[in-house]
PAVEXDREN-694028 format. One record per atom (N, C-alpha, C, O): residue in three letters; x negated, y negated, z; atom name. Coordinates in pm, 1 decimal, always signed. Example, Ala and Ser with C-alpha at 12.3 -4.5 7.8 and 13.67 -1.06 7.14 Angstrom:
r aa:ALA&c1:-1319.0&c2:+569.0&c3:+780.0&at:N
r aa:ALA&c1:-1230.0&c2:+450.0&c3:+780.0&at:CA
r aa:ALA&c1:-1320.0&c2:+330.0&c3:+780.0&at:C
r aa:ALA&c1:-1423.6&c2:+331.9&c3:+846.5&at:O
r aa:SER&c1:-1285.0&c2:+225.0&c3:+708.0&at:N
r aa:SER&c1:-1367.0&c2:+106.0&c3:+714.0&at:CA
r aa:SER&c1:-1290.0&c2:-3.0&c3:+787.0&at:C
r aa:SER&c1:-1340.9&c2:-113.8&c3:+803.9&at:O
This chain:
r aa:UNK&c1:-59.3&c2:+125.4&c3:+10.5&at:N
r aa:UNK&c1:+14.0&c2:+5.8&c3:+38.0&at:CA
r aa:UNK&c1:-100.8&c2:-110.4&c3:-45.2&at:C
r aa:UNK&c1:-220.5&c2:-83.1&c3:-54.7&at:O
r aa:UNK&c1:-47.5&c2:-226.0&c3:-94.9&at:N
r aa:UNK&c1:-154.8&c2:-313.3&c3:-98.6&at:CA
r aa:UNK&c1:-121.0&c2:-431.1&c3:+67.3&at:C
r aa:UNK&c1:-68.4&c2:-416.8&c3:+177.7&at:O
r aa:UNK&c1:-167.2&c2:-504.3&c3:+15.4&at:N
r aa:UNK&c1:-193.2&c2:-580.0&c3:+140.8&at:CA
r aa:UNK&c1:-138.4&c2:-738.9&c3:+116.1&at:C
r aa:UNK&c1:-199.7&c2:-780.8&c3:+17.9&at:O
r aa:UNK&c1:-82.8&c2:-802.0&c3:+147.3&at:N
r aa:UNK&c1:+1.0&c2:-970.5&c3:+172.9&at:CA
r aa:UNK&c1:-121.9&c2:-1036.9&c3:+175.1&at:C
r aa:UNK&c1:-216.0&c2:-965.4&c3:+209.5&at:O
r aa:UNK&c1:-151.2&c2:-1166.7&c3:+145.3&at:N
r aa:UNK&c1:-249.7&c2:-1278.7&c3:+97.7&at:CA
r aa:UNK&c1:-240.2&c2:-1261.2&c3:+281.4&at:C
r aa:UNK&c1:-319.2&c2:-1220.5&c3:+366.6&at:O
r aa:UNK&c1:-39.9&c2:-1338.7&c3:+285.6&at:N
r aa:UNK&c1:-108.2&c2:-1416.1&c3:+436.0&at:CA
r aa:UNK&c1:-135.6&c2:-1332.6&c3:+527.3&at:C
r aa:UNK&c1:-115.2&c2:-1374.4&c3:+641.3&at:O
r aa:UNK&c1:-185.5&c2:-1200.8&c3:+514.8&at:N
r aa:UNK&c1:-198.0&c2:-1096.9&c3:+630.8&at:CA
r aa:UNK&c1:-339.8&c2:-1058.8&c3:+640.4&at:C
r aa:UNK&c1:-407.4&c2:-1000.2&c3:+725.0&at:O
r aa:UNK&c1:-363.9&c2:-1116.1&c3:+515.8&at:N
r aa:UNK&c1:-547.9&c2:-1121.4&c3:+493.6&at:CA
r aa:UNK&c1:-541.6&c2:-1211.6&c3:+546.1&at:C
r aa:UNK&c1:-526.7&c2:-1195.3&c3:+667.2&at:O
r aa:UNK&c1:-547.3&c2:-1350.2&c3:+500.3&at:N
r aa:UNK&c1:-567.9&c2:-1486.9&c3:+577.2&at:CA
r aa:UNK&c1:-514.8&c2:-1525.8&c3:+771.0&at:C
r aa:UNK&c1:-534.3&c2:-1637.4&c3:+819.1&at:O
r aa:UNK&c1:-465.6&c2:-1437.7&c3:+832.7&at:N
r aa:UNK&c1:-431.1&c2:-1351.8&c3:+899.3&at:CA
r aa:UNK&c1:-509.8&c2:-1394.4&c3:+1035.9&at:C
r aa:UNK&c1:-520.9&c2:-1476.4&c3:+1127.0&at:O
r aa:UNK&c1:-587.1&c2:-1189.3&c3:+936.2&at:N
r aa:UNK&c1:-670.2&c2:-1112.8&c3:+1005.0&at:CA
r aa:UNK&c1:-793.3&c2:-1192.6&c3:+1028.8&at:C
r aa:UNK&c1:-851.8&c2:-1186.6&c3:+1137.0&at:O
r aa:UNK&c1:-841.1&c2:-1280.3&c3:+913.5&at:N
r aa:UNK&c1:-967.2&c2:-1345.7&c3:+919.6&at:CA
r aa:UNK&c1:-996.8&c2:-1488.8&c3:+982.1&at:C
r aa:UNK&c1:-1107.6&c2:-1542.4&c3:+982.9&at:O
r aa:UNK&c1:-848.8&c2:-1555.6&c3:+1048.1&at:N
r aa:UNK&c1:-851.0&c2:-1597.9&c3:+1123.9&at:CA
r aa:UNK&c1:-806.7&c2:-1594.5&c3:+1308.8&at:C
r aa:UNK&c1:-792.4&c2:-1680.7&c3:+1395.5&at:O
r aa:UNK&c1:-794.7&c2:-1408.4&c3:+1301.9&at:N
r aa:UNK&c1:-776.5&c2:-1369.8&c3:+1393.5&at:CA
r aa:UNK&c1:-907.8&c2:-1355.4&c3:+1431.6&at:C
r aa:UNK&c1:-953.5&c2:-1372.0&c3:+1544.7&at:O
r aa:UNK&c1:-951.6&c2:-1331.7&c3:+1356.5&at:N
r aa:UNK&c1:-1112.1&c2:-1226.8&c3:+1369.0&at:CA
r aa:UNK&c1:-1223.0&c2:-1323.5&c3:+1395.8&at:C
r aa:UNK&c1:-1317.8&c2:-1302.3&c3:+1471.4&at:O
r aa:UNK&c1:-1187.4&c2:-1501.0&c3:+1281.3&at:N
r aa:UNK&c1:-1343.9&c2:-1506.8&c3:+1267.5&at:CA
r aa:UNK&c1:-1241.6&c2:-1679.4&c3:+1317.1&at:C
r aa:UNK&c1:-1191.3&c2:-1750.3&c3:+1229.9&at:O
r aa:UNK&c1:-1233.7&c2:-1710.7&c3:+1462.1&at:N
r aa:UNK&c1:-1137.2&c2:-1814.3&c3:+1529.4&at:CA
r aa:UNK&c1:-1202.2&c2:-1964.4&c3:+1521.8&at:C
r aa:UNK&c1:-1293.5&c2:-1986.5&c3:+1601.3&at:O
r aa:UNK&c1:-1157.1&c2:-2084.7&c3:+1419.8&at:N
r aa:UNK&c1:-1147.8&c2:-2207.4&c3:+1382.4&at:CA
r aa:UNK&c1:-1155.8&c2:-2151.9&c3:+1181.1&at:C
r aa:UNK&c1:-1145.4&c2:-2192.0&c3:+1065.2&at:O
r aa:UNK&c1:-1169.4&c2:-2090.9&c3:+1226.9&at:N
r aa:UNK&c1:-1184.0&c2:-2116.9&c3:+1017.5&at:CA
r aa:UNK&c1:-1097.8&c2:-2111.0&c3:+972.1&at:C
r aa:UNK&c1:-986.3&c2:-2076.0&c3:+1010.9&at:O
r aa:UNK&c1:-1166.4&c2:-2173.0&c3:+802.9&at:N
r aa:UNK&c1:-1061.6&c2:-2213.6&c3:+738.8&at:CA
r aa:UNK&c1:-1041.4&c2:-2149.6&c3:+649.8&at:C
r aa:UNK&c1:-1137.5&c2:-2101.1&c3:+590.1&at:O
r aa:UNK&c1:-909.4&c2:-2124.7&c3:+606.5&at:N
r aa:UNK&c1:-975.5&c2:-1939.6&c3:+501.9&at:CA
r aa:UNK&c1:-835.9&c2:-2016.3&c3:+362.1&at:C
r aa:UNK&c1:-748.7&c2:-2100.0&c3:+385.0&at:O
r aa:UNK&c1:-866.0&c2:-1948.4&c3:+234.2&at:N
r aa:UNK&c1:-792.2&c2:-1979.0&c3:+165.6&at:CA
r aa:UNK&c1:-830.1&c2:-1845.5&c3:+39.1&at:C
r aa:UNK&c1:-941.1&c2:-1799.6&c3:+12.2&at:O
r aa:UNK&c1:-699.9&c2:-1809.5&c3:-19.0&at:N
r aa:UNK&c1:-652.4&c2:-1697.0&c3:-29.3&at:CA
r aa:UNK&c1:-579.2&c2:-1697.9&c3:-157.8&at:C
r aa:UNK&c1:-460.0&c2:-1723.7&c3:-174.6&at:O
r aa:UNK&c1:-705.7&c2:-1652.5&c3:-283.4&at:N
r aa:UNK&c1:-611.2&c2:-1644.1&c3:-416.0&at:CA
r aa:UNK&c1:-567.5&c2:-1465.1&c3:-480.0&at:C
r aa:UNK&c1:-660.7&c2:-1387.3&c3:-500.1&at:O
r aa:UNK&c1:-450.6&c2:-1429.3&c3:-500.2&at:N
r aa:UNK&c1:-427.8&c2:-1341.5&c3:-625.1&at:CA
r aa:UNK&c1:-483.6&c2:-1350.6&c3:-718.6&at:C
r aa:UNK&c1:-468.5&c2:-1457.3&c3:-778.2&at:O
r aa:UNK&c1:-588.1&c2:-1232.7&c3:-789.1&at:N
r aa:UNK&c1:-662.1&c2:-1249.6&c3:-848.9&at:CA
r aa:UNK&c1:-626.2&c2:-1192.4&c3:-1002.1&at:C
r aa:UNK&c1:-655.7&c2:-1214.8&c3:-1119.5&at:O
r aa:UNK&c1:-533.0&c2:-1093.0&c3:-911.9&at:N
r aa:UNK&c1:-452.9&c2:-1002.2&c3:-1076.7&at:CA
r aa:UNK&c1:-298.9&c2:-1043.0&c3:-1051.8&at:C
r aa:UNK&c1:-234.8&c2:-1030.2&c3:-1156.0&at:O
r aa:UNK&c1:-220.4&c2:-1089.1&c3:-941.8&at:N
r aa:UNK&c1:-93.5&c2:-1111.6&c3:-905.4&at:CA
r aa:UNK&c1:-43.0&c2:-994.2&c3:-930.1&at:C
r aa:UNK&c1:+57.6&c2:-988.2&c3:-1000.7&at:O
r aa:UNK&c1:-97.3&c2:-885.2&c3:-881.5&at:N
r aa:UNK&c1:-97.6&c2:-755.2&c3:-785.6&at:CA
r aa:UNK&c1:-116.5&c2:-676.4&c3:-733.3&at:C
r aa:UNK&c1:-120.0&c2:-555.2&c3:-754.8&at:O
r aa:UNK&c1:-154.3&c2:-828.9&c3:-539.1&at:N
r aa:UNK&c1:-160.3&c2:-858.3&c3:-490.5&at:CA
r aa:UNK&c1:-298.8&c2:-685.4&c3:-384.1&at:C
r aa:UNK&c1:-310.6&c2:-625.2&c3:-277.4&at:O
r aa:UNK&c1:-363.4&c2:-696.1&c3:-531.1&at:N
r aa:UNK&c1:-484.9&c2:-597.1&c3:-525.6&at:CA
r aa:UNK&c1:-608.6&c2:-619.4&c3:-548.5&at:C
r aa:UNK&c1:-696.3&c2:-540.4&c3:-513.5&at:O
r aa:UNK&c1:-642.6&c2:-781.8&c3:-639.4&at:N
r aa:UNK&c1:-707.3&c2:-815.7&c3:-651.8&at:CA
r aa:UNK&c1:-698.6&c2:-1003.0&c3:-585.9&at:C
r aa:UNK&c1:-639.7&c2:-1104.4&c3:-623.3&at:O
r aa:UNK&c1:-790.2&c2:-969.4&c3:-476.6&at:N
r aa:UNK&c1:-801.0&c2:-1140.3&c3:-404.7&at:CA
r aa:UNK&c1:-978.2&c2:-1229.4&c3:-433.7&at:C
r aa:UNK&c1:-1083.8&c2:-1208.6&c3:-493.6&at:O
r aa:UNK&c1:-934.7&c2:-1299.7&c3:-373.4&at:N
r aa:UNK&c1:-1066.5&c2:-1408.9&c3:-388.7&at:CA
r aa:UNK&c1:-1030.1&c2:-1480.7&c3:-246.0&at:C
r aa:UNK&c1:-922.2&c2:-1499.9&c3:-190.0&at:O
r aa:UNK&c1:-1170.4&c2:-1513.5&c3:-209.4&at:N
r aa:UNK&c1:-1139.8&c2:-1575.0&c3:-17.3&at:CA
r aa:UNK&c1:-1212.3&c2:-1698.4&c3:-15.5&at:C
r aa:UNK&c1:-1327.9&c2:-1691.1&c3:-57.2&at:O
r aa:UNK&c1:-1172.0&c2:-1807.6&c3:+22.2&at:N
r aa:UNK&c1:-1303.1&c2:-1902.3&c3:+76.9&at:CA
r aa:UNK&c1:-1287.3&c2:-1937.7&c3:+259.6&at:C
r aa:UNK&c1:-1212.7&c2:-1995.8&c3:+338.4&at:O
r aa:UNK&c1:-1378.5&c2:-1879.8&c3:+257.0&at:N
r aa:UNK&c1:-1331.3&c2:-1930.8&c3:+426.9&at:CA
r aa:UNK&c1:-1455.0&c2:-2011.0&c3:+468.3&at:C
r aa:UNK&c1:-1554.8&c2:-2031.6&c3:+399.2&at:O
r aa:UNK&c1:-1435.4&c2:-2045.0&c3:+571.0&at:N
r aa:UNK&c1:-1528.9&c2:-2151.3&c3:+628.3&at:CA
r aa:UNK&c1:-1502.7&c2:-2146.4&c3:+757.6&at:C
r aa:UNK&c1:-1391.1&c2:-2127.7&c3:+806.2&at:O
r aa:UNK&c1:-1608.3&c2:-2163.7&c3:+818.8&at:N
r aa:UNK&c1:-1672.1&c2:-2149.3&c3:+979.6&at:CA
r aa:UNK&c1:-1757.4&c2:-2248.0&c3:+992.4&at:C
r aa:UNK&c1:-1806.1&c2:-2330.4&c3:+914.9&at:O
r aa:UNK&c1:-1769.3&c2:-2217.6&c3:+1139.0&at:N
r aa:UNK&c1:-1883.4&c2:-2291.3&c3:+1243.8&at:CA
r aa:UNK&c1:-1927.3&c2:-2201.3&c3:+1280.5&at:C
r aa:UNK&c1:-2037.5&c2:-2226.1&c3:+1329.5&at:O
r aa:UNK&c1:-1899.4&c2:-2091.1&c3:+1285.9&at:N
r aa:UNK&c1:-1993.6&c2:-1937.1&c3:+1312.8&at:CA
r aa:UNK&c1:-2077.8&c2:-1874.0&c3:+1223.8&at:C
r aa:UNK&c1:-2171.7&c2:-1795.5&c3:+1237.1&at:O
r aa:UNK&c1:-2007.7&c2:-1940.9&c3:+1103.6&at:N
r aa:UNK&c1:-2102.6&c2:-1918.0&c3:+1060.1&at:CA
r aa:UNK&c1:-2266.8&c2:-1896.6&c3:+1035.8&at:C
r aa:UNK&c1:-2350.4&c2:-1819.1&c3:+989.4&at:O
r aa:UNK&c1:-2241.2&c2:-2075.6&c3:+1129.4&at:N
r aa:UNK&c1:-2401.1&c2:-2182.9&c3:+1049.1&at:CA
r aa:UNK&c1:-2457.9&c2:-2081.2&c3:+1155.1&at:C
r aa:UNK&c1:-2429.2&c2:-2023.1&c3:+1259.7&at:O
r aa:UNK&c1:-2612.3&c2:-2105.9&c3:+1008.6&at:N
r aa:UNK&c1:-2783.6&c2:-2057.0&c3:+1030.3&at:CA
r aa:UNK&c1:-2765.7&c2:-1895.7&c3:+1041.3&at:C
r aa:UNK&c1:-2847.5&c2:-1824.8&c3:+1099.9&at:O
r aa:UNK&c1:-2617.5&c2:-1833.9&c3:+960.8&at:N
r aa:UNK&c1:-2620.6&c2:-1708.0&c3:+929.5&at:CA
r aa:UNK&c1:-2667.7&c2:-1643.0&c3:+778.9&at:C
r aa:UNK&c1:-2645.0&c2:-1702.8&c3:+673.7&at:O
r aa:UNK&c1:-2733.9&c2:-1516.6&c3:+785.1&at:N
r aa:UNK&c1:-2696.3&c2:-1567.5&c3:+586.4&at:CA
r aa:UNK&c1:-2609.0&c2:-1542.3&c3:+501.0&at:C
r aa:UNK&c1:-2539.3&c2:-1643.1&c3:+488.5&at:O
r aa:UNK&c1:-2569.2&c2:-1447.3&c3:+423.5&at:N
r aa:UNK&c1:-2487.1&c2:-1487.2&c3:+278.4&at:CA
r aa:UNK&c1:-2404.9&c2:-1361.1&c3:+333.4&at:C
r aa:UNK&c1:-2284.5&c2:-1352.4&c3:+309.1&at:O
r aa:UNK&c1:-2479.6&c2:-1252.8&c3:+416.0&at:N
r aa:UNK&c1:-2456.6&c2:-1123.8&c3:+411.7&at:CA
r aa:UNK&c1:-2371.8&c2:-1113.4&c3:+519.8&at:C
r aa:UNK&c1:-2266.3&c2:-1054.3&c3:+542.7&at:O
r aa:UNK&c1:-2481.4&c2:-1221.7&c3:+608.8&at:N
r aa:UNK&c1:-2461.5&c2:-1167.9&c3:+747.0&at:CA
r aa:UNK&c1:-2274.1&c2:-1276.5&c3:+811.4&at:C
r aa:UNK&c1:-2208.9&c2:-1255.8&c3:+913.7&at:O
r aa:UNK&c1:-2253.3&c2:-1357.9&c3:+723.9&at:N
r aa:UNK&c1:-2100.5&c2:-1444.0&c3:+663.1&at:CA
r aa:UNK&c1:-2014.1&c2:-1275.8&c3:+619.4&at:C
r aa:UNK&c1:-1917.6&c2:-1216.1&c3:+667.1&at:O
r aa:UNK&c1:-2052.1&c2:-1264.9&c3:+575.0&at:N
r aa:UNK&c1:-1938.2&c2:-1186.7&c3:+477.5&at:CA
r aa:UNK&c1:-1892.8&c2:-1082.7&c3:+606.8&at:C
r aa:UNK&c1:-1786.3&c2:-1084.5&c3:+668.6&at:O
r aa:UNK&c1:-2032.0&c2:-974.9&c3:+629.4&at:N
r aa:UNK&c1:-2034.3&c2:-875.6&c3:+750.0&at:CA
r aa:UNK&c1:-1917.1&c2:-932.0&c3:+900.1&at:C
r aa:UNK&c1:-1868.9&c2:-867.0&c3:+992.9&at:O
r aa:UNK&c1:-1907.2&c2:-1079.1&c3:+862.3&at:N
r aa:UNK&c1:-1859.9&c2:-1090.7&c3:+1022.1&at:CA
r aa:UNK&c1:-1664.4&c2:-1078.1&c3:+934.9&at:C
r aa:UNK&c1:-1551.5&c2:-1062.6&c3:+981.3&at:O
r aa:UNK&c1:-1705.2&c2:-1090.7&c3:+836.5&at:N
r aa:UNK&c1:-1527.5&c2:-1103.7&c3:+743.2&at:CA
r aa:UNK&c1:-1461.6&c2:-1003.5&c3:+739.0&at:C
r aa:UNK&c1:-1342.9&c2:-974.2&c3:+753.4&at:O
r aa:UNK&c1:-1603.5&c2:-925.9&c3:+705.4&at:N
r aa:UNK&c1:-1505.6&c2:-783.0&c3:+662.6&at:CA
r aa:UNK&c1:-1487.3&c2:-709.5&c3:+848.9&at:C
r aa:UNK&c1:-1433.4&c2:-600.2&c3:+866.3&at:O
r aa:UNK&c1:-1543.8&c2:-796.1&c3:+970.0&at:N
r aa:UNK&c1:-1493.8&c2:-699.1&c3:+1069.7&at:CA
r aa:UNK&c1:-1367.7&c2:-759.2&c3:+1082.8&at:C
r aa:UNK&c1:-1257.8&c2:-715.6&c3:+1117.4&at:O
r aa:UNK&c1:-1392.0&c2:-824.9&c3:+1061.6&at:N
r aa:UNK&c1:-1190.3&c2:-964.8&c3:+1043.5&at:CA
r aa:UNK&c1:-1125.8&c2:-872.8&c3:+991.4&at:C
r aa:UNK&c1:-1010.3&c2:-845.2&c3:+1024.0&at:O
r aa:UNK&c1:-1199.1&c2:-806.7&c3:+893.9&at:N
r aa:UNK&c1:-1046.3&c2:-740.9&c3:+851.0&at:CA
r aa:UNK&c1:-989.5&c2:-588.4&c3:+881.0&at:C
r aa:UNK&c1:-885.1&c2:-540.0&c3:+837.1&at:O
r aa:UNK&c1:-1115.9&c2:-507.8&c3:+993.5&at:N
r aa:UNK&c1:-1014.5&c2:-420.7&c3:+1075.6&at:CA
r aa:UNK&c1:-1068.8&c2:-316.6&c3:+976.3&at:C
r aa:UNK&c1:-1040.7&c2:-220.4&c3:+1047.8&at:O
r aa:UNK&c1:-1111.5&c2:-273.2&c3:+893.1&at:N
r aa:UNK&c1:-1209.6&c2:-210.7&c3:+826.5&at:CA
r aa:UNK&c1:-1133.3&c2:-174.6&c3:+729.2&at:C
r aa:UNK&c1:-1161.9&c2:-60.0&c3:+694.6&at:O
r aa:UNK&c1:-1022.0&c2:-234.2&c3:+649.5&at:N
r aa:UNK&c1:-914.0&c2:-256.9&c3:+545.1&at:CA
r aa:UNK&c1:-955.2&c2:-254.0&c3:+420.0&at:C
r aa:UNK&c1:-895.5&c2:-198.8&c3:+327.6&at:O
r aa:UNK&c1:-1096.0&c2:-334.9&c3:+410.5&at:N
r aa:UNK&c1:-1166.4&c2:-307.8&c3:+238.7&at:CA
r aa:UNK&c1:-1126.6&c2:-194.0&c3:+213.7&at:C
r aa:UNK&c1:-1061.7&c2:-121.8&c3:+289.4&at:O
r aa:UNK&c1:-1173.4&c2:-163.3&c3:+74.7&at:N
r aa:UNK&c1:-1100.4&c2:-18.3&c3:+36.9&at:CA
r aa:UNK&c1:-1031.5&c2:+82.4&c3:+5.7&at:C
r aa:UNK&c1:-1020.5&c2:+168.8&c3:-81.3&at:O
r aa:UNK&c1:-985.6&c2:+45.4&c3:+106.2&at:N
r aa:UNK&c1:-832.0&c2:+92.7&c3:+198.4&at:CA
r aa:UNK&c1:-650.2&c2:+73.5&c3:+124.8&at:C
r aa:UNK&c1:-589.5&c2:+133.4&c3:+36.0&at:O
r aa:UNK&c1:-628.1&c2:+1.0&c3:+183.9&at:N
r aa:UNK&c1:-537.4&c2:-141.7&c3:+161.8&at:CA
r aa:UNK&c1:-570.4&c2:-295.9&c3:+67.6&at:C
r aa:UNK&c1:-511.8&c2:-352.1&c3:-25.0&at:O
r aa:UNK&c1:-698.9&c2:-326.3&c3:+150.0&at:N
r aa:UNK&c1:-709.5&c2:-389.0&c3:+25.4&at:CA
r aa:UNK&c1:-780.9&c2:-363.4&c3:-44.6&at:C
r aa:UNK&c1:-889.9&c2:-346.9&c3:+10.3&at:O
r aa:UNK&c1:-784.8&c2:-340.5&c3:-203.7&at:N
r aa:UNK&c1:-922.2&c2:-328.7&c3:-314.5&at:CA
r aa:UNK&c1:-1016.1&c2:-393.2&c3:-331.8&at:C
r aa:UNK&c1:-1124.5&c2:-346.8&c3:-296.5&at:O
r aa:UNK&c1:-1011.5&c2:-484.6&c3:-374.2&at:N
r aa:UNK&c1:-1152.4&c2:-588.3&c3:-354.1&at:CA
r aa:UNK&c1:-1062.5&c2:-727.6&c3:-309.0&at:C
r aa:UNK&c1:-947.7&c2:-770.3&c3:-296.4&at:O
r aa:UNK&c1:-1232.5&c2:-769.9&c3:-292.5&at:N
r aa:UNK&c1:-1195.5&c2:-895.9&c3:-203.2&at:CA
r aa:UNK&c1:-1330.7&c2:-983.4&c3:-313.1&at:C
r aa:UNK&c1:-1425.8&c2:-914.3&c3:-349.8&at:O
r aa:UNK&c1:-1325.1&c2:-1100.8&c3:-346.1&at:N
r aa:UNK&c1:-1390.2&c2:-1138.4&c3:-395.7&at:CA
r aa:UNK&c1:-1399.6&c2:-1283.8&c3:-239.6&at:C
r aa:UNK&c1:-1314.5&c2:-1371.8&c3:-226.3&at:O
r aa:UNK&c1:-1553.5&c2:-1261.7&c3:-124.3&at:N
r aa:UNK&c1:-1619.0&c2:-1377.6&c3:-94.0&at:CA
r aa:UNK&c1:-1638.8&c2:-1475.9&c3:-175.5&at:C
r aa:UNK&c1:-1656.2&c2:-1475.2&c3:-297.4&at:O
r aa:UNK&c1:-1631.6&c2:-1640.5&c3:-30.4&at:N
r aa:UNK&c1:-1731.4&c2:-1664.2&c3:-88.3&at:CA
r aa:UNK&c1:-1714.6&c2:-1759.1&c3:+25.8&at:C
r aa:UNK&c1:-1609.1&c2:-1822.1&c3:+18.5&at:O
r aa:UNK&c1:-1800.8&c2:-1791.1&c3:+144.8&at:N
r aa:UNK&c1:-1847.1&c2:-1777.2&c3:+285.0&at:CA
r aa:UNK&c1:-1931.3&c2:-1917.4&c3:+330.2&at:C
r aa:UNK&c1:-2049.9&c2:-1894.3&c3:+307.0&at:O
r aa:UNK&c1:-1917.4&c2:-2036.8&c3:+379.0&at:N
r aa:UNK&c1:-2004.4&c2:-2154.4&c3:+430.0&at:CA
r aa:UNK&c1:-1939.1&c2:-2193.7&c3:+587.8&at:C
r aa:UNK&c1:-1830.4&c2:-2139.2&c3:+607.0&at:O
r aa:UNK&c1:-1977.1&c2:-2259.3&c3:+675.3&at:N
r aa:UNK&c1:-2038.5&c2:-2347.4&c3:+726.2&at:CA
r aa:UNK&c1:-1965.7&c2:-2470.5&c3:+619.8&at:C
r aa:UNK&c1:-1946.2&c2:-2492.0&c3:+500.2&at:O
r aa:UNK&c1:-1945.4&c2:-2523.5&c3:+736.5&at:N
r aa:UNK&c1:-1912.6&c2:-2728.6&c3:+719.5&at:CA
r aa:UNK&c1:-1969.0&c2:-2749.0&c3:+719.7&at:C
r aa:UNK&c1:-2062.4&c2:-2707.5&c3:+788.3&at:O
r aa:UNK&c1:-1968.4&c2:-2887.9&c3:+593.2&at:N
r aa:UNK&c1:-2062.9&c2:-3024.2&c3:+600.3&at:CA
r aa:UNK&c1:-2091.1&c2:-3020.0&c3:+676.3&at:C
r aa:UNK&c1:-2167.0&c2:-3107.0&c3:+719.0&at:O
């Protein structure tokens, strides 16, 4: 079963408090999303570490309920 964009955003915000999250459905099929996540907690972390934080927030749903997620992460400017 595919995940809803609002559910993805909610999980990320819960797992990364204070994050600004923007989700786009890339294919209109509810399976392929792009997420832009901006969070102060990313400051000083590598891109890999930032992405790992997002994956942890998704609680193991990547590859299952959530088929594909293109991530863009950053700390606020």
